[in-house]
N, C-alpha and C positions, 0 to 999 in steps of 0.2 A: 462655409460648409465643411463638414467632416470629410477628411480624405478617405477614399474607398479603393478597394482593389480594382485594378484597371480592367476594362473590357475590350474584348476584340471587336472587329467590325461587325460580326454577326450578333453582337450582344451578349454573348456568354462570357462570364468572368474568366480571365486568364490568371494563372498562378501569380501571386505577389512574390516578387523577388527581393523586397527591401530587407526582409529578415534572412540574413544569409550567415554562413560560418566563415566569413572572410577573415584572412590573416591581419587585416587592418586593425590598428589600435584605436581607429575611430568606429565606435559602434553604430550599427544600423538602426534606424527607426522600425520598430515593430509594426506590424500591418494594422493594429488596432484591436479591439474586441470584436468577437463574432457574434453579431445580433441580427436575427431575423433574416438570415441567410446571406449576410455580407459583412466584411470587415469594415470597421468604422473606428476612426481615431477620435478621442474625446475633443469636443469643441473647447471646453474649458477644464483642463485637467486638475484634479486635486492633488496629484503628485506623479512621480515617475519611478519606474523600477530601472535601475542601472545594473545591468547583468554583466559580470566578468567571469572568466573561467577561474575556478577555485585552484586549478592546477597551473595556471598562468596569469597571475593578477594583472599583468600589462596587457592582456588580450581581452579588450572589450568587446562583448558579443551583441548587445542590443539595449535598446531603451524602449520601455513599455509605458507610455502615459495611461493613467487610470483615473477613473471619476466615479463617485457614489452613484451619480445619476444613471450610469450605464447598467447598474444592478436592477434598478426599477424597469428599465427599458428591456432588458433581457427577460426579466420574468413576465412582463406584459407580452412579449413576443411568444414565450412558450405558452402562456395562458391561451392566447388566440389560436395557437397551432394545435392545441390539445384535442378539441372535439373531432377534427378531421383525422388526426393522426391515430387516435385510439380506435377510430372506426375503419382505418385502413386494414384490409385483410392481412392476417399474419403472414400468408405467403409473400404479399408485396413488402411487408417490413423485412422479412428474411432476405428477399432479393436485394433490397437496398444495403443491407448489412453486408451480404456477400461482396457487393461493389466496393463497399467501404474497406472491407477486409483485402481486396484486390488492391486498392489504392495504397493501404499501409504496406503490402508487400512489394509494390512497385517503388516506394520511397524509403524502403528498409534502411538503406545505408546513410541516407541523409538523416532521417529521424534519429538513427543511432549515433551519428556524430553530434547532432544537436544535444541529445541526452547526456553523451560522454563529456562534452565540454561544459554544460551547465552544472551537472552534478559532480563531475570529477571522477566518475567510475571509468574503468578501462573500456576500450572500445568493444572487446570480445564480450563483455558483459553487457554492454548497451545493445549490441546486436541481438543477444539472447532475449533482452527485455522486448524488443520489437518483435521478435519471433513469437513470444508468448502473447502479445497483442493480436497478432494474426491468428493464432490458434484459438484464442478465446471465442471467436464467432462460431466456430464449429462445435466447441464444447457446449455452448449455450443452445445452439440450434439441435444438438443431439442429446447427449446424457443429461444435460441441465434441464432439458424440457420436461423430464419426468416429474420433477418437483413441482411443476405448475400445469400439470396436465388436466384439461377438462375431462370429467368422467361421470358416467352414470353410475348410480348405486344399486347393486343387486338387491332384488326383492323389496324395493322401495321406489315409489314414483317420484324419486328425487334425483338431483344431479349437483356437481360441483363445477362451478366455472371460476376463472380466475380473471380479475379486473385489474387494470393500472390503478396506481395511487393517485396520479395526476402530474403536477409539475415537481421534478425532483431537483434538489440542489446536490451536486457532487463536488465535494471538497477534497482536493488531493495533496499528497505528500511531496516532499522534494526527492526522496531517495529512489522511487520508482515513479517518475512523473508521467510515464506513458502507461505502463502496464497496470498499476493499481487503479487509476481512475477509469481506464478502459474496461477493467473487470466489473465496474458498476454501470457505466455508460452502455455497454452492449446490452446486458440483460434489461436495463431500464427501457431502452429504445424498443427492444424485441417485444416487451410487455405492453407497449403502447403508451408509455409515458413520454412527456417531454422533459428536457434536461437543460439546466444552467450549470455549467462547470466553472468552478474557480480554482485554478492551480495554485500551488505554493508560490510565494512571491520570490523564492530563491530559484525557481526553475520554471519559467513561463513558457519556454520554447515548445515543449512537447504538446501542450494544449493548442498551440498554434497549428501544429502538424495535424493533430486530431481534427481540428475544424477544416483544415484544408482537404483532408481525406473525405470527410462527411460532405463537404461541398462537391468535390469530385464524384462522389457516388450519386449525387442528385437528390438528397434528402429535401422535403419541403421546407421553405423558411420557417424559422421559429422552432423547429423540432429540437435542434440542438443549438446551444449558445455557449459562448465563452466570455467571461469577465475577468480582467486581471486586476490585481490590487494586493494590498497589505492585509494585516489581520482585520482591520475595521471592514473591508469589503466582505470578508468571509463571515463576519458577524452579521453584517446587514443582510447578506444573502440567507444565512441559516435561520435568521429569526423573522424573515419577512412573512407577513400574514398570508400571502398568496402562494406559499410554498407548502406543498403536502407531504414531503419527506426529506430527510437530510441524510445523505450517505457520506460519512467522513471517515477518512483514514489519517492518522496522525497521533499526537501525543495524547496521553491520558488527561492532562490538565486542560487541553482544549477541548477534548471530548466531554469531560465533566462541565465544562462552562456551557457547551451547546445543550446538554441535558437541562441544565439549570434555566437556561434562557427560554427553553420550550416547555418548561413544566406547566405553563398556564394553558396550553393547547395539546391535550392528549390525542387528538386526531392527527397530528403531525408525527409520522413515524420517523424515529431516529435510529439509524444502523451505525454502529461504532466498530472500526478496526483499529485498536490502539497498540501500544507498545508491548515490550516483553522483557523479562529478565530471565533468560533461558538457561536451563541446567543441563549438563551431560553427566550422566552417572556411569562410571566405569568400574566394572567388576574384574576380578582377577582372572577370570576365564575368556577375556575378550581377546580378539585379534589385534594385538598391540600396535602394529604398523598401520593397519587400516584405521583403527580408532583414532590415533593421533592425526592422520591425514584428514580425516572426516572433521575432527574438532578444529584444527587449525584452519581449514577451509571456512568453516562456519563462523569462526571468531573474527576473521580478518577480511573475508570477501566484502566488497562495497566499503572498505575501511571501518568495518563493524557497524555500519549504518543501515542495518536491516532489522525490522522487528523480530526477525527469526534468528538473528545472530546468536551464537553460544556466548553467554556472558561469564559463566563459571562452570567449573568442572569439580566433581566430588568423586574421588578415586578410593578404591579399596586400598588399605595400607600396603598390601603385598605388591601392588602395581604402581604405586604413586611416584616413586622415584624413577622408574624406568619411563613412565609416561611423560614426566616432567622434562626428562632429558630429550626425549623425541620431540616434544612440542616446542622446546627452546630451539632445537636445531632448525625445525621447519620455520618458525617465526624469523629467526635470523637469516634464513635463505630466501625470504620473500622479497621479490623485486618490487620496490616503491618507485613510482615514476609517473611521468606525464600520461594522462589518460589515452592519448592517441598513439603513444609508443607500443609497438608490438609485443616487447618483452615485459610489459607492465602487468603485474598481478593486482596490485593495490594502489589506487590513486589517492588523491588528498581527501581531507575532510571538507565538508561543503562550505565551511566559513571559518573566519578567525575566532568567532565566539564559540564554535564547537571545539576548536583546538584548544582554546584557554580552559574551557570548562573540563575537558578530560585531563589536562595536565594538572589542573587544581585538585581534581579527585584523586589522581595518581599520588600526588605529594601528600594528601591527607592519608592515603593508605599506608605509604611507607612510614609516616609518622606514627601510625597505630600499630605497627608491628608486622605489616606485610612486607615480604622480601621481594625486591624487584629482580626477577631472574634474567630478564632481557627486555630490550626495547625501551619505548617511552620517550626516546629523544627525537627532536626535529630532524628531518632528512633534507639535505640539499640536493635538488635536481638541477644538474647543469642546464643553464639557459632558461630556467622556468622558476619564477618566484611564486610559491603556492603554499598551501596549508598542509605540508607533508609531515607525517609523524611515523616513526617506527613502530610496528606491532609490539605490544608489550604483554608480558606475563608476570603476574605477581603471585607469590605463594604465601598462604596464610601461616604465620608462625604458630608455635605451640600455644594452645589456650585461646586461639582466635577462631571465631566462626562467623556466620553471617549476621549475628546480632552485634558484633563488636563495633562495626562502622556501618550503620544502616544506609546512609547516603551513597556509600560506595558499593556495598554488598546487596542491597535490596532494590535500588533504583536503577532505571535504565540509563546508561551512559551514552549509548549510541556512538561508539567509538571502538578502535582497534585495541581492545584491552580484555585480557582473559585472566580470571582469578582462579587459583587452585586450592582445593580443601581436601583434607584426609577424612574419610569416613571411619573414625575411630569407634570403638566400642565392641560390645559382645556380638552385635548383629550389624556389620557394616552396611548391608542393604537398607535395613530400617533407618539407620542414621542418614544415609544418603537421601532417602526419600524425605525425611524431616527437613533436611537443609534445602533440598530442591523446592519444597513447598513454602520455605520461609522468605516469601516475596509477595508484595501486593499483586503481582502479575500472574498470569496463568495462560500464556500462549502456546509454547511448545517446549518439549523436553526430548533429549535423546538418551537412550539406554544402550550400553555396549556390553553385551554379555552372550555367551553361547547357550545359556540356560532359558528354555522357554518358560519354565516355572518362576524364575527370577523376573523376566520381563512381565508376566502376567501379575506379578506382585505390584510392580510399578504401574501397570495399566489400571489396577484397581485403586491405588492410593494416590497417584499424582493428580493434582488439580490443574490440568492443562486442556486446551482444545485440540492439540495435535501431539501425537506421541510417535517418535521414530525409534525404530529398533535396528541397531548397527548402521545408522545413516545420520548423516549431517543434519543438524537442526535448520540450517539455512536452506530453505527451498521447500516447495510443496507441490502437490499435484493438482492441477486445474480440474481434475476428474474427481477430487474429494472436497469436502467442506473445508472452509478456511476461516478460522475465528477462535478467539479465546475466551477464558472465563476470568473471574475476579475483574481487575482493572484493564485486561487486555480486550475487552469487548463487552457488548450487552446482548448475546444470544441471537445476533442476526448474521449468521455466517455468510461469507462470500464463498468464492470457489464455485463449485458445481451447483451450489444452492443459492447463488446470488439473486437469481429471478424471485425467490420467495420473499426477498426484502423490497422488491419493486412492485409488489402486487397484493392484492387481498382476495381471499376466497368468497364467492358468492354462493350461497346454498339456495337452491331452488327446490320447492316441494309442490307438487301437483296433487289433485284430489285422487285418492285411491279409488280404483274401479269398484263400483258397487257399494262404496262405503256409505253408511247412512250418517245422518246428522241428527242423532236423537240423544237427549241428555235429560236426566230427571229434572222435572220442573221447567223444561224448555218447550215452548209450543212446538207441536209436531208440524211437518210441512203440509 
């Protein structure tokens, strides 16, 4: 029989303690997939996820067995639970989500430590991530509800109601393994959908904690489920004929594959939050100190592994040299270290493959004529063997622009690397806009200028879903939409509008009072 979470004498499930953050080099066995209201280990696993801390490769965190059969079981459980859950009054769904919110808050430190160790992000950042998870419930119950409000239509015997889509697959990324899936799970459950969540194979622990908090809140069995696994499990889930919608956050390549795999069934909604190659435009009237700090933070927070990280800067000629000097000083002063060390600003990259990929891209850049101003070299962190890299800044040489080396200049690196370009020409702002748009992505851009007129030119011309004025590109408000254009998304924004991707409008029309039913050639009543 599969092993399950233990029960106390009264029959209630007690918290499973096998998945821990122990200092032991021997990994704990994960509690299993969360299906139909309980943790269940695979009877015959297809494989195992062996998770180590990317900031301390000798620290083994957990083993998670996985099996394709659990994908089917989880979807079946979600399908069984759907009729009762969608008919549950919204007030009761909200009450359960508030209890889930309380459980997240109660375990904030433990969840943050799990995220910090698995992702490699500093603890301060992991705590902020869990705090965003807690806040999401209030946003969706409050301002977010406006976008799916049932309403009567003035001067018409009609109304609009919003219905759940059904069983939704939520596929999460590694870089924000709690916050980003949670931002889709909460509105999905609020709208009456049931959910099967498949986390990244690199960071399975946050999904375990989400399931524990769902269980502690008392959600009915099958309403929320978790299946672990590698890419094959995600494909099996996202293409399953009993799934009514796929909510995916991750790379553009995988997002494109999900669209292709679901082309045969237009009734399955696909909502994509994909990558970014994000520009910062810097004009000569900016506040130079504040601008440099905002750009350096956006480029190197989370080791550059945010879809909203600043990837390249386009500076007006008059300010380019001074900006470069300040950015290099900031990059050189960043503390790279173990994610649990209090003085760490930037931790390791998530994997050796990620480290090798950015090193190869940087080598290509220097060979093509980019000057390495600082960083790019491995970092030794005493007592910890990990994927550490010094933040890097490369400046484009004369005659080099974003078309010179497309793989470096236009594609997402997801690493702590920043490229600098000069906006040469008669109209530096026009040239900066041209370079900023010269990428397949369109997630976010930052514009640093004191001129409202210049900012409005950018707002009109830049093809992005988020535009920040004198602010870092890394980060967003949960009270605003979040999503990009071009290869950064497919017009299903998350953030405050997330519930709209988890529901569909039902138009209801009643007979108009006193309306006749008379038409030429049609029998009278």
